[in-house]
N, C-alpha and C positions, 0 to 999 in steps of 0.2 A: 408687570413687558409690558416696552411698546412693541412698536409695530418691528421699529427692522428685530431687533431685537426672538423676535417669534419666528423674523422668515430663518433666523442666524441656528436655534433651534432645529427651527425644521431641514437647514444643513444638517446639524451636525447628527442630528442621528443616523447611526449604525446601519449599515446595507444587511448582514450579518441578521439582525435582530426583523428586520424590518419588508417589507419585497411588494413597492410600488409599482403598478401599473397602471390606467386607464382602463375601467370595465364596457358593457356595451354599450350603455345608453351614453359612453365621451365619462363619464364622472371619477375621477380618481379613488382609487381606493389601496388600503397597504395592509398583508394577510402578513397577523405575527408568526416569525421560522423557527425563534428559539422561546427557553423557561417558559414563564408564565401566558406569555403573547403569545404563546404556537396555537393556530387555529382563530385567533379572533379576529375580529375587521375592524380598519382603523380607517379614521379620513383624517385629515393631515393637525385639525384638531384635537382630535383626543387624544391621538398617538404623542405628541406633544404633552400633553397632560399627564395620559400614563405615567412618562419618561422621570414629565418631573415631582408624582409621585404621588400625583390628585385622584386618582383613582384610574380605575374603566367606567366612559362612558360611555351609549349606542352613539350608531352613524344620525341618526334622524333629528331636524332641525334640535329641540329642544335638548336634549343630548351634549349638539354643538355648542352652544348658546350654552348652558350650564357648564363646558370643558374652557369654555373660554373667560366666563368669571372668576371660573377657576385659575385662570392662567391670569387677570390683569386687564384681560384686550376689557375693548369698549363693549356696548350690544353693536356698534355698522357695522362696526372691522368684525365680528363675531358670524354678524347677515353678513357679510361683504363671503369673506371665506367660508361659511357655507353652499353660496349661490354659485360661489366659481366651483367648487367640488363636486359638488353637481350639475354641473353644466347646465342651471337654471336662465342663466343668458349672457349671452356671450357677447356684449355689446357692452361699450363705455366702460366703466368704473374696474367689476368681474372682469372682463375680459386682462384687463393690466393686469389685477391680483393672481389668476389665474397663469398665467404666464410669468408672476415672479416664483407662485408655490410651483413650477413645473421646473421652472429655473432651478431650485432648491431640493426638488428633490434628483433635477439629473431626468430627467423625463422627454 
């Protein structure tokens, strides 16, 4: 999966299944609303991996990198996605990736 395809998959996630919001620490977090995902917490990478059928992953860095690897994303891009969703840094590339995630999720 390429970078553009990841953003397309992210924007195609159904709003009836996931509720996305920006947490108190400015991190992007999704919660499952229906089905087996109900009550589970996701970040964008783990949500796409779950939707694609690669299993359930946690929201920590290790599981996010594992989900990215399952999707076929590069390690660098997966790390950038994690940093952007946890608001690790709002400078440079992380700021661009965070903006694209917010645009895809319509936040």
